[in-house]
FIVEXPA-437520 format. One record per residue: x, y, z of N, C-alpha, C, O in turn; residue in one letter; residue number from 1. Coordinates in Angstrom, 3 decimals. Layout:
N
((X Y Z) (X Y Z) (X Y Z) (X Y Z) 'A' NUM)
...
***
This chain:
102
((0.860 -1.132 -0.079) (0.047 -0.078 -0.025) (0.940 1.192 0.122) (1.807 1.302 0.989) 'X' 1)
((0.604 2.263 -0.933) (1.473 3.347 -0.947) (1.278 4.441 0.138) (0.169 4.474 0.671) 'X' 2)
((2.030 5.164 0.455) (1.997 6.242 1.312) (1.408 7.518 0.689) (1.585 7.749 -0.507) 'X' 3)
((0.756 8.295 1.427) (0.153 9.544 0.728) (1.272 10.400 -0.021) (0.987 10.909 -1.105) 'X' 4)
((2.363 10.545 0.459) (3.404 11.492 -0.185) (3.728 10.695 -1.544) (4.052 11.426 -2.480) 'X' 5)
((3.699 9.536 -1.760) (3.970 8.870 -2.932) (2.932 9.060 -4.149) (3.250 8.768 -5.302) 'X' 6)
((1.730 9.545 -3.821) (0.744 9.688 -4.770) (0.273 11.241 -5.082) (-0.585 11.554 -5.908) 'X' 7)
((0.968 12.079 -4.301) (0.476 13.485 -4.320) (1.620 14.525 -4.932) (2.808 14.202 -4.938) 'X' 8)
((1.277 15.470 -5.312) (2.036 16.620 -5.721) (2.581 17.554 -4.675) (3.686 18.098 -4.671) 'X' 9)
((1.506 17.655 -3.689) (1.867 18.628 -2.665) (0.986 18.126 -1.400) (-0.158 17.703 -1.564) 'X' 10)
((1.566 18.198 -0.198) (0.911 18.188 1.025) (1.569 19.223 1.757) (2.792 19.363 1.777) 'X' 11)
((0.626 20.057 2.449) (1.151 21.116 3.167) (-0.007 21.503 4.278) (-1.206 21.272 4.124) 'X' 12)
((0.541 22.083 5.330) (-0.258 22.717 6.300) (0.089 24.308 6.436) (1.196 24.769 6.157) 'X' 13)
((-1.053 25.106 6.919) (-0.657 26.384 7.126) (-2.016 26.927 7.970) (-3.085 26.321 8.040) 'X' 14)
((-1.721 28.125 8.543) (-2.700 28.731 9.080) (-3.951 29.067 8.344) (-3.876 29.389 7.159) 'X' 15)
((-5.051 29.018 8.938) (-6.502 29.514 8.356) (-6.785 30.501 9.279) (-7.764 30.284 9.993) 'X' 16)
((-6.124 31.622 9.463) (-6.380 32.444 10.478) (-5.726 32.059 11.774) (-5.177 30.958 11.755) 'X' 17)
((-5.668 32.773 12.951) (-5.086 32.504 14.171) (-5.611 31.379 14.813) (-4.876 30.817 15.625) 'X' 18)
((-6.797 30.910 14.606) (-7.383 29.912 15.386) (-7.573 28.472 14.685) (-7.939 27.493 15.335) 'X' 19)
((-7.335 28.432 13.506) (-7.489 27.203 12.684) (-6.194 26.826 11.821) (-5.365 27.681 11.508) 'X' 20)
((-6.099 25.631 11.503) (-5.018 25.114 10.636) (-5.705 24.432 9.336) (-6.751 23.790 9.440) 'X' 21)
((-5.164 24.585 8.341) (-5.618 23.870 7.110) (-4.594 22.934 6.578) (-3.390 23.161 6.703) 'X' 22)
((-5.060 21.906 5.999) (-4.150 21.015 5.311) (-4.602 20.921 3.891) (-5.779 20.758 3.570) 'X' 23)
((-3.586 21.035 3.044) (-3.979 20.788 1.560) (-3.279 19.610 0.959) (-2.069 19.428 1.086) 'X' 24)
((-4.129 18.774 0.264) (-3.427 17.510 -0.311) (-3.808 17.601 -1.736) (-4.993 17.664 -2.063) 'X' 25)
((-2.755 17.611 -2.673) (-3.143 17.821 -4.171) (-2.500 16.627 -4.776) (-1.303 16.431 -4.568) 'X' 26)
((-3.268 15.730 -5.584) (-2.881 14.574 -6.097) (-2.217 14.801 -7.358) (-2.334 15.851 -7.991) 'X' 27)
((-1.464 13.736 -7.751) (-0.718 13.813 -9.031) (-1.556 13.609 -10.352) (-1.282 14.027 -11.477) 'X' 28)
((-2.611 12.886 -9.956) (-3.760 12.495 -11.120) (-5.068 12.249 -10.593) (-5.190 11.736 -9.481) 'X' 29)
((-6.057 12.568 -11.293) (-7.509 12.575 -10.762) (-7.849 11.125 -10.535) (-8.577 10.925 -9.562) 'X' 30)
((-7.464 10.055 -11.244) (-7.860 8.928 -10.912) (-7.416 8.309 -9.389) (-8.098 7.564 -8.686) 'X' 31)
((-6.192 8.796 -9.125) (-5.706 8.496 -7.736) (-6.510 9.241 -6.644) (-6.942 8.717 -5.617) 'X' 32)
((-6.640 10.441 -6.980) (-7.514 11.436 -6.059) (-8.843 10.724 -5.807) (-9.284 10.637 -4.661) 'X' 33)
((-9.550 10.166 -6.960) (-10.843 9.577 -6.748) (-10.852 8.440 -5.881) (-11.690 8.238 -5.002) 'X' 34)
((-9.763 7.618 -6.203) (-9.561 6.303 -5.314) (-9.437 6.626 -3.839) (-10.145 6.083 -2.991) 'X' 35)
((-8.499 7.541 -3.563) (-8.110 7.969 -2.180) (-9.487 8.643 -1.433) (-9.800 8.384 -0.271) 'X' 36)
((-10.245 9.559 -2.329) (-11.430 10.192 -1.738) (-12.402 9.113 -1.547) (-12.927 8.998 -0.439) 'X' 37)
((-12.698 8.327 -2.476) (-13.897 7.197 -2.345) (-13.535 6.096 -1.341) (-14.417 5.359 -0.899) 'X' 38)
((-12.119 5.959 -0.938) (-11.799 5.006 0.070) (-12.021 5.688 1.493) (-12.089 5.003 2.514) 'X' 39)
((-12.131 7.109 1.503) (-12.146 7.864 2.769) (-10.955 7.663 3.606) (-11.066 7.634 4.832) 'X' 40)
((-9.676 7.503 2.943) (-8.575 7.276 3.515) (-8.202 8.422 4.514) (-7.705 8.193 5.617) 'X' 41)
((-8.482 9.677 4.037) (-8.270 11.060 4.801) (-9.678 11.208 5.475) (-10.610 11.447 4.707) 'X' 42)
((-9.928 11.107 6.699) (-11.042 11.175 7.341) (-11.053 11.790 8.718) (-9.976 12.062 9.249) 'X' 43)
((-12.200 12.030 9.336) (-12.170 12.852 10.575) (-11.675 12.040 11.731) (-11.047 12.511 12.679) 'X' 44)
((-12.019 10.736 11.576) (-11.633 9.903 12.739) (-10.127 9.846 12.845) (-9.646 9.877 13.978) 'X' 45)
((-9.227 9.757 11.668) (-7.844 9.629 11.790) (-7.359 11.002 12.203) (-6.571 11.024 13.149) 'X' 46)
((-7.727 12.234 11.607) (-7.299 13.432 12.223) (-7.687 13.576 13.560) (-6.847 14.141 14.260) 'X' 47)
((-8.816 13.194 14.166) (-9.150 13.399 15.512) (-8.128 12.559 16.547) (-7.748 12.938 17.654) 'X' 48)
((-7.839 11.470 15.949) (-6.834 10.495 16.742) (-5.588 11.215 16.638) (-5.058 11.567 17.692) 'X' 49)
((-5.033 11.491 15.543) (-3.578 12.063 15.271) (-3.410 13.416 15.897) (-2.376 13.684 16.510) 'X' 50)
((-4.380 14.271 15.766) (-4.305 15.579 16.410) (-4.867 15.824 17.759) (-4.710 16.905 18.328) 'X' 51)
((-5.549 14.793 18.298) (-6.040 14.804 19.696) (-7.300 15.715 19.784) (-7.420 16.509 20.716) 'X' 52)
((-8.169 15.601 18.876) (-9.394 16.489 18.673) (-10.629 15.598 18.790) (-10.538 14.376 18.671) 'X' 53)
((-11.729 16.193 19.014) (-13.037 15.483 18.673) (-13.465 15.440 17.193) (-13.491 16.449 16.489) 'X' 54)
((-13.756 14.363 16.820) (-14.031 14.340 15.220) (-14.983 15.348 14.773) (-14.917 15.777 13.621) 'X' 55)
((-15.767 15.714 15.505) (-16.861 16.664 14.941) (-16.378 18.083 14.600) (-17.106 18.907 14.046) 'X' 56)
((-15.065 18.325 14.975) (-14.478 19.669 14.589) (-13.660 19.671 13.548) (-13.173 20.729 13.151) 'X' 57)
((-13.365 18.371 12.900) (-12.718 18.219 11.558) (-13.508 18.569 10.279) (-14.595 18.041 10.045) 'X' 58)
((-12.994 19.382 9.540) (-13.860 19.586 8.295) (-13.075 19.280 7.058) (-12.021 19.847 6.770) 'X' 59)
((-13.643 18.368 6.361) (-12.951 17.922 5.133) (-13.809 18.155 3.919) (-14.969 17.751 3.847) 'X' 60)
((-13.144 18.874 2.894) (-13.714 19.171 1.760) (-12.881 18.591 0.502) (-11.682 18.798 0.316) 'X' 61)
((-13.702 17.855 -0.296) (-13.217 17.262 -1.378) (-13.331 18.204 -2.605) (-14.456 18.535 -2.978) 'X' 62)
((-12.289 18.631 -3.218) (-12.320 19.537 -4.368) (-12.178 18.927 -5.686) (-11.067 19.044 -6.204) 'X' 63)
((-13.061 18.315 -6.315) (-12.915 17.563 -7.570) (-12.043 18.176 -8.597) (-11.118 17.593 -9.164) 'X' 64)
((-12.446 19.502 -8.806) (-11.921 20.130 -9.997) (-10.418 20.288 -9.796) (-9.776 20.415 -10.838) 'X' 65)
((-9.702 20.305 -8.593) (-8.325 20.349 -8.497) (-7.724 19.005 -8.084) (-6.522 18.872 -7.855) 'X' 66)
((-8.537 18.104 -8.008) (-8.056 16.748 -7.525) (-7.246 17.051 -6.136) (-6.046 16.814 -6.000) 'X' 67)
((-8.006 17.557 -5.223) (-7.396 18.037 -3.923) (-8.376 17.766 -2.862) (-9.582 17.765 -3.109) 'X' 68)
((-7.844 17.509 -1.544) (-8.624 17.428 -0.502) (-8.120 18.578 0.490) (-6.921 18.832 0.602) 'X' 69)
((-8.998 19.175 1.117) (-8.651 20.193 2.175) (-9.275 19.859 3.418) (-10.462 19.547 3.520) 'X' 70)
((-8.364 19.938 4.471) (-8.955 19.605 5.728) (-8.594 20.804 6.743) (-7.487 21.333 6.843) 'X' 71)
((-9.767 21.129 7.485) (-9.618 22.298 8.461) (-9.685 21.828 10.003) (-10.632 21.120 10.344) 'X' 72)
((-8.789 22.172 10.865) (-9.040 21.868 12.284) (-8.786 22.972 13.107) (-8.232 23.954 12.613) 'X' 73)
((-9.109 22.960 14.302) (-8.771 24.208 15.244) (-7.322 24.031 15.490) (-6.795 22.919 15.523) 'X' 74)
((-6.660 25.194 15.669) (-5.248 25.182 16.180) (-5.445 24.650 17.623) (-6.461 24.908 18.268) 'X' 75)
((-4.304 23.803 18.156) (-4.204 23.607 19.518) (-3.849 24.829 20.413) (-4.265 24.840 21.572) 'X' 76)
((-3.127 25.822 19.949) (-2.650 27.046 20.549) (-2.890 28.111 19.456) (-2.678 27.878 18.266) 'X' 77)
((-3.356 29.324 19.939) (-3.609 30.338 19.037) (-2.225 30.742 18.384) (-1.176 30.681 19.025) 'X' 78)
((-2.287 31.142 17.113) (-1.098 31.500 16.362) (-0.473 32.718 17.128) (-1.126 33.704 17.469) 'X' 79)
((0.901 32.535 17.367) (1.647 33.594 18.021) (1.417 33.718 19.541) (1.903 34.677 20.142) 'X' 80)
((0.705 32.796 20.170) (0.786 32.665 21.641) (2.012 32.203 22.189) (2.650 31.345 21.579) 'X' 81)
((2.395 32.638 23.198) (3.653 32.404 23.979) (3.886 30.749 23.764) (5.017 30.346 23.493) 'X' 82)
((2.957 29.978 23.874) (3.242 28.607 23.947) (3.007 27.947 22.476) (2.871 26.733 22.323) 'X' 83)
((2.976 28.862 21.447) (2.847 28.347 20.027) (4.214 27.898 19.580) (5.176 28.642 19.768) 'X' 84)
((4.366 26.654 18.964) (5.661 26.277 18.450) (5.740 26.295 17.111) (6.781 25.953 16.551) 'X' 85)
((4.596 26.716 16.392) (4.575 26.627 14.796) (3.666 27.896 14.453) (2.486 27.772 14.128) 'X' 86)
((4.260 29.017 14.545) (3.447 30.362 14.262) (2.662 30.278 13.067) (1.500 30.681 13.019) 'X' 87)
((3.399 29.654 11.897) (2.577 29.690 10.632) (1.902 28.417 10.564) (1.097 28.355 9.635) 'X' 88)
((1.988 27.491 11.205) (1.192 26.129 10.983) (1.884 25.284 9.949) (1.388 24.206 9.619) 'X' 89)
((3.124 25.766 9.369) (3.629 25.070 8.219) (4.318 23.759 8.496) (4.842 23.158 7.558) 'X' 90)
((4.354 23.259 9.760) (5.063 22.020 10.147) (4.076 21.040 10.786) (4.474 20.107 11.482) 'X' 91)
((2.790 21.267 10.539) (1.842 20.262 11.065) (1.358 19.238 10.298) (0.572 18.424 10.782) 'X' 92)
((1.800 19.165 8.941) (1.445 18.088 8.002) (2.188 16.825 8.252) (1.806 15.804 7.679) 'X' 93)
((3.193 16.793 9.034) (4.022 15.546 9.016) (3.546 14.277 9.102) (3.927 13.390 8.338) 'X' 94)
((2.511 14.063 10.216) (1.981 12.680 10.213) (1.153 12.396 8.970) (0.996 11.203 8.713) 'X' 95)
((0.643 13.211 8.223) (-0.133 13.061 7.153) (0.706 12.333 5.837) (0.140 11.563 5.061) 'X' 96)
((1.953 12.661 5.741) (2.618 12.141 4.642) (2.723 10.592 4.616) (2.828 9.968 3.560) 'X' 97)
((2.688 9.993 5.873) (2.897 8.500 5.982) (1.602 7.873 5.985) (1.559 6.678 6.278) 'X' 98)
((0.527 8.492 5.702) (-0.802 7.813 5.834) (-0.907 6.807 4.666) (-0.689 7.200 3.520) 'X' 99)
((-1.223 5.562 4.910) (-1.418 4.430 4.082) (-2.625 4.833 3.152) (-3.604 5.301 3.733) 'X' 100)
((-2.676 4.721 1.889) (-3.711 4.910 0.804) (-3.822 3.856 -0.191) (-2.888 3.146 -0.565) 'X' 101)
((-5.099 3.798 -0.619) (-5.215 2.567 -1.630) (-4.569 2.893 -2.971) (-4.566 2.057 -3.874) 'X' 102)
***
């Protein structure tokens, strides 16, 4: 089973304002995107477990026109807070790259 990084052009995370993080997953081709989308490999349960959140706060948007999936979650710490270790949210995608996909 391939890892997500092997079938994508881009996997990134970034701030979606000071209170949320967004993850963008853009696939190399539409057929692979559809296979991963339909298998629901990227899902709220996985994000909830990985990022220690309740599943109901995870928003997943499939964007067919771009062969992309966007995920938004609340930031664990407000961006720029004294306890924030990633002000821009750019390092939060790490666990996602090793996700097994069909």
